[in-house]
N, C-alpha and C positions, 0 to 999 in steps of 0.2 A: 304720941301720935297726934296728927292733925285731924280734926273732925269738925263737921258742921254741927250745930246744935240739934238736939232731938226735935225741937219744934220746927226747925227748918227742914229736917228730914220728913216730918209729918206733913208739912206744907207741900213738899214735893209730891208726896203720896196722894194727898187730897187733890192737888192740881192735876196730877196725871190721871186720876180716876175721872175727874170732870172732863178732861181733854179727850178721854176715850169715848165720851158720849156728848159730842158738841150739840149745843142748843138745849140740852136737858136742864131742868131746874132741879137742884139737889137740896135736900134738907140735911141738916147736921146729923139727924138720926139715921138717915139712909147711908150717908158717907161713913159714919161710925160703924154701922153694921157691916157694910161691905169691906171695910178696911181692917176690922178687928181692933178699933181704937175706941176709947171712951168718948161718950157724947160731949162731955164738958171739954175735953181736949180738942175735939174737932171744932167745937164752937169757938174756942179761943184762937185756933188756927185760922178759921174763916174770918174772924174779926180783924186779925193782923193782915190777912190778905186783902180784905176790903179797904182797910186804911191806905194801902198802897195801890188801890184801884186795880188789883189783879182779878178780883171777883166782884160781882155786883149783886146786891140783894134784890130779890123780887118779892114784892108784897102781895098779899091776898091769900085766899084759901089754899091755893097750890103754890104758895111762895117758897122761897129758899134762896139758893145762890146759883149763879151761873158764871162762866168765865166772862171777864170784862172785855177781852179781845181774843183774837184767834190764837191758837196754840203756837203757831209759827212766829208770832210776835211777842212771845213771852220767853225769856231765858231763865235758866236755872239761877243765874245771878240775881235776876229780879225777885225770884222767890226767896232766896237766901237773904237778900237785903230787907225783906219784909219782917225778918225776925232778929236782925242785928241792930243794936242800939248805936253802935259806933261804926265809922267807916271800915270797909273791909281791909284787913291786914293780918298776916300771920303772926306778927309781933306788934307790940304797942307802937314802937317807933316806925314801923313800916306803914302804919295807918295814919298817924297824925304826928305833927311836930310838937315838941314840948312834952311828950308823954313819958320821957325817960330822962333821968338826971345826967346820964353819961352820953347822950346821943351825939354831942358835938365831938367827942373823942372816940366814939365807937368805931372799931375797925370793920365790923360786919354789917352795919346798918344798910349801906347801899346794896349789898347783896341780898339782904332780907327784903328790901323794897323790890328788887328785880324778881325774886322768887314770888313775892306776893302778887306782882303784876302778871306773872305767868299763870298763877292759879286763877286769878280774877279773869284773865282772858279765856281760860278753859271753861269757866262757869258761864261766861258770856257767849261762848261758842256752841253751847248746847241748848236747843230750844225745848219747850214743853212738848212740841210735836215729836221730837226725837226721843224724849223720855217715854212716850207712849209706844213708839215704833223704833226701838233702838237700832242704830246703824252699826254695821260691823266695824271693828277697830281697824285703822289703817296699818297699824303695827301692833304686834302682841305686847301686852303689858305683863312685865315680870315683877311679881311681888316678892320682895326679899324678906323672909322671916328670919329672926335670929334663931339659929340652931346651936345646940351644944356642940362643942368640938368632938369630932369622931375620935375614937380611941382604937389603938392597934391591939394585937393579941396580948401584949404584955402590959396593957393599961397605959401605954404612952400615947400622947396626943399626936395625931398626924395632921398634916396640912390638907390632904385630899380625901381622907376617909378611907384610904386603902393602905395596906401594909405591904 
């Protein structure tokens, strides 16, 4: 299964919490408590987000972190990028050249690159503002789970689940 890293997921949670209260200064302790995450984890997330200039630190007695720009100008791709060490790609060869010994003769590399671009485009197409106020899907998403084959009355496998 394809997944973003846990830290990227936490980064999205932290940024969404902050975007829900624009202009507010958040401490790592406040964010950890409101999100049910450990303070050390939230601190690590905030440092990664600050390095990418997605949050800005505020010094002083009431210091903490605030969004560095409006939620409409931050994409999910920006957040994910803050936690990835390598360029985005679903496979090594779809992200960088020279990452695989057989990439010159690979029959599927171009298609993996195409799929990676599609996923990247989807991440770039959702803003932090939309994460706070989710928009309805234009078309329903059907998740296909692997299901065991249905069996008929005699224990024989059927193609439709009916006998």
